[in-house]
C-alpha positions as CSV (number, residue, x, y, z in Angstrom):
1,X,101.8,92.0,120.6
2,X,102.3,87.8,121.8
3,X,104.0,89.9,124.5
4,X,101.0,91.4,125.4
5,X,98.9,88.7,125.2
6,X,100.8,86.8,127.4
7,X,101.1,89.3,130.2
8,X,97.1,89.5,130.2
9,X,97.2,85.4,130.6
10,X,99.4,85.5,133.3
11,X,97.5,88.8,135.6
12,X,94.1,86.6,135.0
13,X,95.6,83.8,136.2
14,X,96.9,85.3,139.0
15,X,93.5,86.8,139.5
16,X,91.9,83.6,139.6
17,X,94.0,81.3,141.8
18,X,93.3,83.8,144.5
19,X,90.0,83.1,144.5
20,X,89.7,79.4,143.9
21,X,92.4,78.2,146.2
22,X,90.7,79.4,149.3
23,X,87.7,77.1,147.4
24,X,90.1,74.3,147.2
25,X,91.3,74.8,150.9
26,X,87.6,74.3,151.8
27,X,87.1,70.9,149.7
28,X,90.1,69.3,151.3
29,X,89.0,70.2,154.4
30,X,85.9,68.6,153.6
31,X,87.5,65.6,152.5
32,X,89.5,65.3,155.4
33,X,86.1,65.2,157.7
34,X,84.9,62.2,155.5
35,X,88.6,60.2,156.1
36,X,87.6,60.6,159.6
37,X,84.2,59.5,159.6
38,X,85.2,55.9,157.8
39,X,88.4,55.4,159.6
40,X,91.1,56.8,157.3
41,X,92.1,59.8,159.5
42,X,95.6,59.7,159.3
43,X,95.8,59.0,155.2
44,X,93.3,62.1,155.5
45,X,95.5,64.3,157.7
46,X,98.9,63.4,155.5
47,X,97.1,64.1,152.1
48,X,95.9,67.4,153.5
49,X,98.8,68.3,155.1
50,X,100.7,68.0,151.1
51,X,97.7,70.0,150.0
52,X,97.8,72.9,151.7
53,X,101.0,73.2,151.4
54,X,100.7,73.2,147.4
55,X,98.2,75.9,147.8
56,X,99.9,78.1,150.0
57,X,103.1,78.0,147.7
58,X,100.8,78.9,144.6
59,X,99.4,81.8,146.7
60,X,102.8,82.7,147.2
61,X,103.6,82.3,143.7
62,X,100.4,84.4,142.9
63,X,102.2,87.2,145.1
64,X,105.6,87.1,144.1
65,X,105.8,89.9,141.8
66,X,106.6,89.7,138.2
67,X,109.9,91.4,136.9
68,X,109.2,95.2,135.1
69,X,111.1,96.3,132.5
70,X,111.0,99.7,134.0
71,X,110.9,99.6,137.3
72,X,109.5,103.4,138.1
73,X,106.5,102.3,135.9
74,X,103.6,100.4,137.1
75,X,103.1,96.4,136.6
76,X,101.0,96.8,133.8
77,X,101.3,94.4,130.6
78,X,103.4,96.7,128.6
79,X,105.9,97.2,131.2
80,X,106.5,93.5,132.2
81,X,109.7,91.2,131.3
82,X,108.7,89.2,128.5
83,X,111.1,86.6,129.8
84,X,109.4,86.9,133.5
85,X,106.2,86.2,132.5
86,X,107.3,83.2,130.6
87,X,108.6,82.0,133.9
88,X,105.3,82.5,135.9
89,X,103.0,80.9,134.1
90,X,105.5,77.9,133.5
91,X,105.7,78.0,137.7
92,X,101.7,78.0,137.6
93,X,101.4,75.4,135.1
94,X,104.0,73.3,137.2
95,X,101.9,73.8,140.5
96,X,98.8,73.2,138.8
97,X,100.1,69.7,138.0
98,X,101.7,69.4,141.6
99,X,98.8,70.4,143.1
100,X,96.5,68.0,140.6
101,X,98.9,65.0,141.3
102,X,97.8,65.3,145.2
103,X,94.2,65.3,144.4
104,X,95.3,62.0,142.4
105,X,95.6,60.8,146.0
106,X,91.9,61.2,147.3
107,X,91.9,57.3,145.7
108,X,94.2,56.4,149.0
109,X,91.2,57.7,151.2
110,X,88.6,55.9,149.3
111,X,90.3,52.3,148.8
112,X,90.3,53.3,144.7
113,X,87.0,55.0,144.6
114,X,85.2,51.0,145.6
115,X,84.5,52.0,149.4
116,X,81.3,53.7,149.8
117,X,82.4,57.0,150.6
118,X,83.6,57.3,146.7
119,X,80.5,58.8,145.8
120,X,81.4,62.0,147.5
121,X,85.3,61.7,146.4
122,X,84.3,61.3,142.8
123,X,81.7,64.2,143.2
124,X,83.8,66.9,145.0
125,X,87.1,65.8,142.2
126,X,83.7,66.5,139.2
127,X,83.2,70.1,140.9
128,X,87.2,70.9,141.7
129,X,87.8,69.7,137.8
130,X,85.3,72.2,136.5
131,X,86.3,74.5,138.7
132,X,89.8,74.6,138.0
133,X,88.9,74.9,134.2
134,X,86.2,77.6,134.7
135,X,89.0,79.5,136.7
136,X,91.9,79.0,134.4
137,X,89.9,80.4,131.4
138,X,93.1,82.8,130.5
139,X,95.5,79.9,130.3
140,X,94.4,76.1,129.2
141,X,98.1,74.4,130.0
142,X,97.6,75.8,133.6
143,X,93.9,73.4,134.3
144,X,95.2,71.3,132.1
145,X,98.3,70.4,133.5
146,X,96.1,69.9,136.8
147,X,92.8,68.5,135.7
148,X,94.9,65.9,133.8
149,X,96.6,63.7,137.2
150,X,93.3,63.7,139.0
151,X,91.3,62.5,136.0
152,X,93.4,59.8,134.7
153,X,93.9,58.3,138.4
154,X,90.0,58.3,138.5
155,X,90.2,55.9,135.7
156,X,92.8,54.3,136.4
157,X,91.6,52.8,139.8
158,X,88.1,51.7,138.4
159,X,89.5,50.1,135.1
160,X,92.0,48.3,138.0
161,X,89.1,47.3,139.8
162,X,86.9,46.3,137.6
163,X,83.6,45.8,136.5
164,X,81.2,46.9,133.7
165,X,79.7,49.8,135.6
166,X,83.5,50.9,137.1
167,X,84.6,50.4,133.0
168,X,81.7,52.3,131.7
169,X,82.3,55.2,134.8
170,X,86.1,55.3,133.8
171,X,85.4,55.3,130.0
172,X,82.7,58.8,130.9
173,X,85.4,60.0,133.1
174,X,88.0,60.1,130.2
175,X,85.4,61.5,127.9
176,X,84.5,64.4,130.7
177,X,88.7,65.1,130.5
178,X,88.1,65.5,126.8
179,X,85.8,67.8,126.8
180,X,87.2,69.9,129.7
181,X,90.4,69.9,128.0
182,X,88.8,71.1,124.7
183,X,86.7,73.5,127.0
184,X,90.1,75.4,128.4
185,X,91.7,75.5,125.1
186,X,88.8,77.6,123.7
187,X,87.8,79.4,126.6
188,X,91.8,80.3,126.1
189,X,91.5,81.0,122.3
190,X,88.5,83.6,123.5
191,X,90.3,85.1,126.3
192,X,93.5,85.8,123.4
193,X,91.1,86.7,121.2
194,X,89.8,89.1,123.2
195,X,93.3,90.4,124.6
196,X,94.4,91.1,121.1
197,X,91.6,93.2,120.3
198,X,91.8,94.9,123.4
199,X,95.3,95.9,122.4
200,X,94.8,96.9,118.9
201,X,92.1,98.8,119.6
202,X,94.1,100.6,122.6
203,X,97.4,101.2,119.9
204,X,94.9,102.1,117.5
205,X,93.3,104.8,120.0
206,X,97.4,105.9,120.8
207,X,97.9,106.0,117.1
208,X,95.0,108.4,116.3
209,X,96.5,110.4,119.4
210,X,99.6,110.7,118.4
211,X,98.5,111.8,115.1
212,X,96.1,114.1,116.3
213,X,99.1,117.1,115.9
214,X,99.9,116.1,112.3
215,X,96.2,115.7,110.7
216,X,96.3,118.9,109.3
217,X,99.4,118.6,107.3
218,X,98.6,115.6,106.5
219,X,95.3,116.0,105.0
220,X,96.8,119.0,102.8
221,X,99.7,116.5,101.8
222,X,96.7,113.5,101.3
223,X,94.8,116.6,99.0
224,X,98.2,117.6,96.9
225,X,98.8,114.1,96.7
226,X,95.0,113.2,95.5
227,X,95.0,116.2,92.7
228,X,98.8,116.0,91.6
229,X,100.9,113.9,89.8
230,X,103.8,112.4,92.0
231,X,106.2,112.6,88.9
232,X,105.8,116.5,87.7
233,X,103.9,117.8,90.0
234,X,100.8,119.2,88.0
235,X,97.8,118.4,87.9
236,X,96.3,114.7,87.5
237,X,93.0,114.1,86.1
238,X,91.4,114.4,89.4
239,X,92.7,117.3,90.3
240,X,92.1,119.0,86.6
241,X,88.1,117.8,86.7
242,X,87.8,119.5,89.7
243,X,89.6,123.2,88.9
244,X,87.7,123.3,85.5
245,X,84.9,122.7,87.8
246,X,86.0,126.4,89.2
247,X,86.9,127.3,85.7
248,X,83.2,126.9,85.0
249,X,81.5,129.0,87.5
250,X,84.2,132.0,86.9
251,X,81.7,133.8,84.3
252,X,83.7,132.7,81.5
253,X,82.3,132.2,77.8
254,X,85.2,131.2,76.0
255,X,87.8,128.0,76.4
256,X,90.6,125.9,74.7
257,X,91.2,122.8,75.7
258,X,94.7,121.0,74.3
259,X,95.7,117.5,74.1
260,X,99.3,116.7,74.1
261,X,100.9,113.3,73.7
262,X,104.9,113.4,72.7
263,X,106.4,112.1,69.6
264,X,109.0,108.9,70.3
265,X,108.7,109.0,74.1
266,X,108.7,105.2,73.9
267,X,112.2,105.0,71.6
268,X,113.3,107.3,74.4
269,X,112.5,105.4,76.9
270,X,113.7,101.7,75.6
271,X,117.0,103.4,74.4
272,X,118.0,105.5,77.4
273,X,115.7,103.9,80.6
274,X,112.6,105.3,82.7
275,X,114.8,107.4,84.2
276,X,115.6,109.2,81.7
277,X,111.9,109.6,80.3
278,X,111.0,110.6,84.1
279,X,113.1,113.4,83.1
280,X,112.0,114.2,79.9
281,X,108.6,113.9,81.2
282,X,109.2,116.6,84.3
283,X,111.2,119.1,81.7
284,X,108.0,118.9,79.4
285,X,105.8,119.7,82.4
286,X,107.9,122.6,83.3
287,X,108.4,124.2,79.6
288,X,104.5,123.7,78.9
289,X,104.0,125.9,82.5
290,X,106.7,128.5,81.6
291,X,105.4,129.3,78.3
292,X,101.2,129.3,79.5
293,X,99.5,132.2,81.0
294,X,99.5,132.3,84.8
295,X,95.3,131.1,84.6
296,X,96.3,128.1,82.5
297,X,95.5,124.6,84.0
298,X,98.3,121.9,82.9
299,X,97.9,118.4,83.9
300,X,99.6,115.3,83.0
301,X,96.7,112.9,82.8
302,X,98.6,109.7,82.4
303,X,101.9,108.2,80.2
304,X,103.4,110.9,78.0
305,X,99.8,112.7,77.8
306,X,98.9,116.6,78.6
307,X,96.7,118.5,79.1
308,X,95.7,122.3,78.8
309,X,92.5,124.6,79.6
310,X,92.5,128.4,78.7
311,X,90.6,131.1,79.4
312,X,90.3,132.8,75.5
313,X,89.3,135.8,76.5
314,X,92.9,135.9,78.5
315,X,94.6,134.4,76.1
316,X,97.1,136.5,74.1
317,X,97.4,134.2,71.3
318,X,95.2,132.3,69.4
319,X,94.8,128.6,69.8
320,X,96.9,127.2,66.7
321,X,99.8,130.6,68.0
322,X,100.0,129.0,71.0
323,X,99.9,125.3,69.8
324,X,103.0,125.9,67.6
325,X,105.0,127.7,70.0
326,X,104.5,124.8,72.5
327,X,105.4,122.8,69.9
328,X,108.8,124.9,69.3
329,X,109.5,124.7,72.9
330,X,109.2,121.3,73.5
331,X,111.4,120.4,70.4
332,X,114.1,122.2,72.0
333,X,117.6,119.6,72.3
334,X,117.2,118.0,76.1
335,X,120.5,117.7,78.0
336,X,119.9,114.0,78.8
337,X,120.3,112.7,75.4
338,X,120.8,113.7,71.2
339,X,119.2,116.4,70.1
340,X,115.8,116.2,68.1
341,X,114.5,113.0,69.1
342,X,111.2,114.2,71.2
343,X,108.4,116.1,69.4
344,X,105.0,117.0,70.7
345,X,101.0,116.4,68.8
346,X,98.8,118.5,69.9
347,X,94.6,118.3,69.7
348,X,92.7,121.4,70.0
349,X,89.4,122.3,71.0
350,X,87.6,126.0,71.4
351,X,84.1,125.7,72.9
352,X,82.0,129.2,73.9
353,X,80.5,126.4,77.1
354,X,83.0,124.3,79.5
355,X,81.6,120.7,78.8
356,X,85.0,119.0,79.7
357,X,84.0,115.8,78.9
358,X,82.6,116.7,75.2
359,X,85.6,118.6,74.9
360,X,87.9,116.3,75.6
361,X,86.0,113.7,73.0
362,X,86.6,116.6,70.3
363,X,90.6,117.5,71.6
364,X,91.3,113.5,71.3
365,X,89.9,113.5,67.9
366,X,92.2,116.2,67.3
367,X,95.1,115.0,68.3
368,X,94.4,112.0,66.3
369,X,94.0,114.0,63.3
370,X,97.3,115.4,64.3
371,X,99.3,112.4,64.7
372,X,97.8,111.2,61.5
373,X,99.7,113.6,60.0
374,X,102.6,113.2,61.2
375,X,105.0,114.4,63.9
376,X,105.2,117.7,65.8
377,X,101.9,119.3,64.1
378,X,98.7,120.4,66.1
379,X,95.1,120.1,64.8
380,X,92.4,122.3,65.9
381,X,88.3,120.5,65.9
382,X,86.7,121.7,62.8
383,X,83.6,120.6,61.3
384,X,85.6,118.1,59.5
385,X,86.1,116.2,62.5
386,X,82.4,116.9,63.4
387,X,81.7,115.0,60.5
388,X,83.8,112.4,61.4
389,X,82.7,111.5,65.0
390,X,79.0,111.3,63.6
391,X,80.4,109.1,60.7
392,X,81.3,107.1,63.7
393,X,78.4,106.9,65.3
394,X,76.3,106.3,62.1
395,X,79.1,103.1,61.3
396,X,78.0,101.5,64.8
397,X,74.1,102.1,63.7
398,X,74.6,100.4,59.9
399,X,77.8,98.0,60.4
400,X,75.7,94.6,61.2
401,X,73.3,95.5,58.2
402,X,76.1,95.7,55.8
403,X,78.2,92.7,57.0
404,X,75.3,90.9,56.3
405,X,74.7,92.3,53.1
406,X,77.9,91.8,52.3
407,X,78.9,95.6,51.6
408,X,82.2,95.5,53.0
409,X,85.1,94.8,50.8
410,X,88.8,93.1,52.0
411,X,91.4,95.0,50.2
412,X,95.1,93.7,49.3
413,X,98.0,95.8,49.3
414,X,101.4,93.8,48.1
415,X,105.1,94.2,50.8
416,X,108.1,93.5,48.3
417,X,111.1,92.5,50.0
418,X,114.7,92.6,48.4
419,X,114.4,96.7,48.4
420,X,111.2,96.7,46.2
421,X,111.6,94.0,43.9
422,X,110.3,90.9,45.2
423,X,106.6,90.3,46.1
424,X,106.3,88.5,49.8
425,X,103.1,89.3,51.4
426,X,99.5,90.5,51.2
427,X,98.1,92.8,53.7
428,X,94.3,92.5,53.8
429,X,92.2,96.0,54.5
430,X,89.0,96.2,54.7
431,X,86.8,98.8,52.8
432,X,83.1,99.8,53.3
433,X,81.9,102.5,50.9
434,X,78.7,103.8,53.8
435,X,76.0,104.9,51.4
436,X,76.1,108.5,53.2
437,X,80.1,108.8,54.4
438,X,81.5,106.9,51.5
439,X,84.6,104.7,51.7
440,X,85.2,104.1,55.8
441,X,88.9,104.1,57.3
442,X,89.9,100.8,58.6
443,X,90.7,102.0,62.1
444,X,87.7,103.8,62.2
445,X,86.0,100.5,61.4
446,X,87.8,98.3,63.4
447,X,87.2,100.8,66.2
448,X,83.8,101.2,66.0
449,X,83.2,97.0,65.8
450,X,85.1,96.5,68.8
451,X,83.3,99.2,71.2
452,X,79.8,98.1,69.5
453,X,79.9,94.2,70.3
454,X,80.9,93.8,66.3
455,X,84.4,92.7,66.9
456,X,84.0,88.9,66.2
457,X,81.0,89.2,63.6
458,X,83.6,91.7,61.1
459,X,86.9,89.3,62.5
460,X,85.3,86.3,61.1
461,X,84.2,88.6,57.9
462,X,87.5,89.6,57.1
463,X,89.4,86.4,57.7
464,X,86.9,84.4,55.4
465,X,88.6,86.7,52.3
466,X,91.6,86.0,54.1
467,X,91.7,82.5,53.4
468,X,89.8,82.9,49.7
469,X,93.2,85.3,49.1
470,X,95.1,82.6,50.6
471,X,93.6,79.7,48.6
472,X,93.5,81.8,45.5
473,X,97.4,82.4,46.1
474,X,97.8,78.5,46.2
475,X,96.3,77.9,43.4
476,X,98.4,80.4,41.8
477,X,101.1,78.0,42.5
478,X,102.4,80.9,44.8
479,X,102.0,79.5,48.4
480,X,105.2,81.3,49.3
481,X,103.6,84.4,49.8
482,X,101.8,85.6,52.7
483,X,98.7,87.2,53.9
484,X,98.3,89.9,56.7
485,X,95.8,90.7,58.5
486,X,95.5,93.1,61.4
487,X,94.2,92.5,64.8
488,X,93.5,95.1,67.3
489,X,94.1,94.3,71.2
490,X,91.0,95.1,72.2
491,X,90.2,92.3,69.0
492,X,92.4,90.1,71.0
493,X,91.2,90.5,74.4
494,X,88.2,89.8,73.3
495,X,87.9,87.1,70.9
496,X,89.3,84.3,70.8
497,X,91.0,84.8,67.5
498,X,93.9,82.0,68.0
499,X,91.2,79.6,67.8
500,X,89.7,81.0,65.1
501,X,92.1,81.1,63.0
502,X,93.4,77.8,63.5
503,X,89.9,75.9,62.7
504,X,89.5,78.4,59.7
505,X,92.7,77.0,58.2
506,X,92.7,73.6,59.0
507,X,88.3,74.1,57.4
508,X,90.4,75.4,54.1
509,X,93.5,73.1,54.8
510,X,95.9,76.0,54.6
511,X,99.2,76.2,55.7
512,X,99.7,78.2,58.5
513,X,102.8,79.7,57.8
514,X,100.5,81.6,54.8
515,X,99.2,83.7,57.1
516,X,100.5,86.6,59.5
517,X,99.1,88.6,62.5
518,X,99.8,91.9,62.7
519,X,99.2,93.3,66.2
520,X,99.6,97.5,67.1
521,X,102.1,98.1,70.0
522,X,99.5,98.8,72.3
523,X,99.4,95.6,72.4
524,X,102.6,94.8,74.6
525,X,100.7,97.3,77.0
526,X,98.7,94.5,78.6
527,X,101.1,91.6,77.3
528,X,99.5,89.0,80.0
529,X,95.8,89.2,78.5
530,X,97.4,88.2,74.7
531,X,100.7,85.8,75.2
532,X,98.8,82.6,75.5
533,X,96.7,83.3,72.3
534,X,99.5,85.1,70.0
535,X,102.1,81.8,71.6
536,X,98.9,79.5,70.4
537,X,99.4,81.1,66.6
538,X,102.9,80.8,66.8
539,X,103.3,77.2,67.4
540,X,100.8,76.4,64.8
541,X,103.1,78.3,62.2
542,X,101.1,81.9,61.9
543,X,104.2,84.5,62.3
544,X,103.6,88.0,64.3
545,X,104.6,91.2,63.7
546,X,104.2,94.7,65.2
547,X,102.5,97.3,63.1
548,X,103.1,101.2,63.6
549,X,106.5,100.1,65.5
550,X,108.0,103.3,66.9
551,X,104.6,105.1,68.2
552,X,103.6,102.4,71.2
553,X,104.5,101.0,74.1
554,X,106.9,98.0,72.7
555,X,110.3,97.2,73.9
556,X,112.9,94.8,73.5
557,X,111.6,92.2,76.2
558,X,107.7,92.5,75.1
559,X,108.7,91.6,71.2
560,X,110.3,88.1,73.1
561,X,107.2,87.7,74.4
562,X,104.5,88.3,72.1
563,X,107.2,85.6,69.6
564,X,107.2,88.5,66.8
565,X,108.7,87.8,63.9
566,X,108.4,91.3,61.8
567,X,108.1,94.8,62.8
568,X,106.4,97.5,60.2
569,X,107.8,100.7,61.1
570,X,105.6,103.3,61.3
571,X,104.8,105.7,58.3
572,X,105.0,109.0,60.1
573,X,108.6,108.1,60.2
574,X,109.0,107.0,56.6
575,X,106.5,109.9,55.1
576,X,109.3,112.8,55.3
577,X,112.7,110.9,55.8
578,X,114.0,112.6,52.7
579,X,114.4,116.1,54.9
580,X,114.6,115.2,58.7
581,X,117.5,113.0,60.0
582,X,115.5,112.5,63.3
583,X,113.3,110.2,61.5
584,X,116.5,108.6,59.5
585,X,117.5,108.2,63.0
586,X,114.9,106.5,64.6
587,X,114.4,104.0,60.8
588,X,117.8,103.2,61.7
589,X,117.7,102.6,65.5
590,X,114.8,100.5,64.5
591,X,116.3,98.3,61.8
592,X,119.4,97.8,64.2
593,X,116.9,96.7,67.2
594,X,115.4,94.3,64.2
595,X,118.8,92.8,63.5
596,X,119.9,92.2,66.7
597,X,116.5,90.4,67.7
598,X,116.3,88.3,64.4
599,X,113.4,90.5,63.4
600,X,112.3,91.1,59.9
601,X,111.8,94.9,59.3
602,X,109.3,96.5,56.5
603,X,109.0,100.1,56.2
604,X,105.4,101.3,55.5
605,X,103.8,104.8,53.5
606,X,106.6,104.3,51.2
607,X,105.3,106.7,48.5
608,X,108.6,108.3,46.3
609,X,111.3,106.9,44.8
610,X,113.3,108.9,46.9
611,X,111.5,107.5,50.1
612,X,112.4,103.9,48.4
613,X,116.8,104.6,48.2
614,X,116.7,106.9,51.6
615,X,115.3,103.1,53.1
616,X,117.9,101.2,51.1
617,X,120.4,103.1,52.4
618,X,119.5,102.6,55.9
619,X,119.3,98.9,55.3
620,X,115.1,98.6,55.4
621,X,114.6,96.2,52.7
622,X,111.2,95.5,52.8
623,X,108.8,98.0,52.1
624,X,104.9,99.3,51.9
625,X,103.1,102.0,50.2
626,X,101.7,103.6,47.3
627,X,105.3,104.1,45.1
628,X,105.0,100.4,44.6
629,X,101.2,99.6,44.6
630,X,97.9,100.8,46.4
631,X,95.6,98.4,48.8
632,X,93.4,96.5,45.9
633,X,90.4,94.1,45.7
634,X,90.8,91.0,45.1
635,X,90.3,90.6,41.4
636,X,92.2,93.3,41.3
637,X,95.5,92.7,43.1
638,X,95.5,88.9,41.6
639,X,95.5,91.1,38.2
640,X,98.3,93.2,39.2
641,X,100.1,89.8,40.3
642,X,99.9,88.6,37.0
643,X,101.1,91.5,35.0
644,X,104.3,91.7,37.6
645,X,105.7,88.4,37.5
646,X,108.9,89.8,37.6
647,X,108.2,90.8,41.8
648,X,107.3,87.2,42.1
649,X,109.5,85.1,40.3
């Protein structure tokens, strides 16, 4: 582009010179006549001869051809040799400077601008310098080289002659020189901008012309990429919604929508790398397509989540049988790694009418229920889940009043170390006995609060009771025990949790070491949003734990970045550990990871003595679950501690 602009400048300079040089010749001839009139004819002739020689040389230079890159092609900007273009521009500037020096000697014909004819010569110089700027608009260096010696000679002669008026005229000349020089630069900038736009437009037109033959193919490719997942080749969310709209217009009156989420995919990514993880996703997509009817819409919504939409009338199997079949298909060992590491959970929604958005909401609720029951399970959306969704709406409506009336309770569940023999912590769990729905699960409570703008009031409510428990423990000389409270990713992003916690601890004069913050693995998805807040808490002495570890998004690097002190194995791996080699392998891997990073590992959901013994064998010595103690209100947990002094001392 720079070369094309320079070529345009040269061509414009050559055209303007062929117009301006005849004018210069006429002005030079008039200057000679004035010199003869005032008795300086011989000097005038010599000056005119020098001026004519320079002008002739400039004409020859303008006519001299510029070297071309291809001699068989015309001399357009693209075909001009860049080196030759730069050389011609340099010579044009040099000749302009030479001509300017010649015109500077006009001072000789007017006795240094002190003779009566000085006014004529000054007017001529004023016009010819202005004309030089006008004709040299494309390349500022050339007219500037011309006017500088002319106007400097005028200013110098006036200053040499002396006198107030001449000094003022000299200053005016210098100001005139500066103005002309600036005008030349601005004119060149405008020319270069115009040239650039012209060539950019030309290049764009050429590109469009070259791409015209491939437009149809490119459009098809773009449409495919816009509606398909680049990794698996399945429909993406956008393509799924488009195809679902076609489904709705087919006249079908029964639909099945399934949401599928891989179990144990994150550990695969961490242990074997993302390339293996990508291969797993591709293989899962292939297996799903092979085991579904031809009419089924299969999509990858993102991450390790898939969706399937079917016409119920065209299915030979019931939704439950088909979901069970898909779970078995995905559970077949993969060639890339050990058998049994990948499972899949499925949420199913059956509806007579196709409202994709509503069906996705219901299938997502069913998927959440399936995951809560363990790995490799499916759940069909039913009246119970419908009531659950209604419950969440009621929570959102009633929560604010419940907090203002102290209707919420914070219960505490013991966490024991040394294989379940010594109390080390209490985990705070919020409870609410709703007048219509009964006891509300903490996860539903926190989720609804986050989405309804009540995250901070709920957080302050829980923190108040946690602080009260810490004060009670310290009064019982149990200040070495910690109290853990859960914080969701949305709470961390919405609330200044670090400032609130640190201020609360200072107000109650409580050591930060008594408090532990439990975050979920989802927090690792956007480390930047939470890292500063968690770092501030860590610096203050608050411990950080990752809850439900093994089913989310954390990695070794994120554990370091989040300053994690403890990871808690998700209860889904502990619940069936006695009968599942896969779960034992996962627990063993997490325990090994924790030891390698110097991070404590806690097993959640310990329900039986058998579970406890297996966890001990796997090296996990810190446990939590109903086998040891259920969550209890403040007063009851204190009574439990007093009655179980062997766990404390």
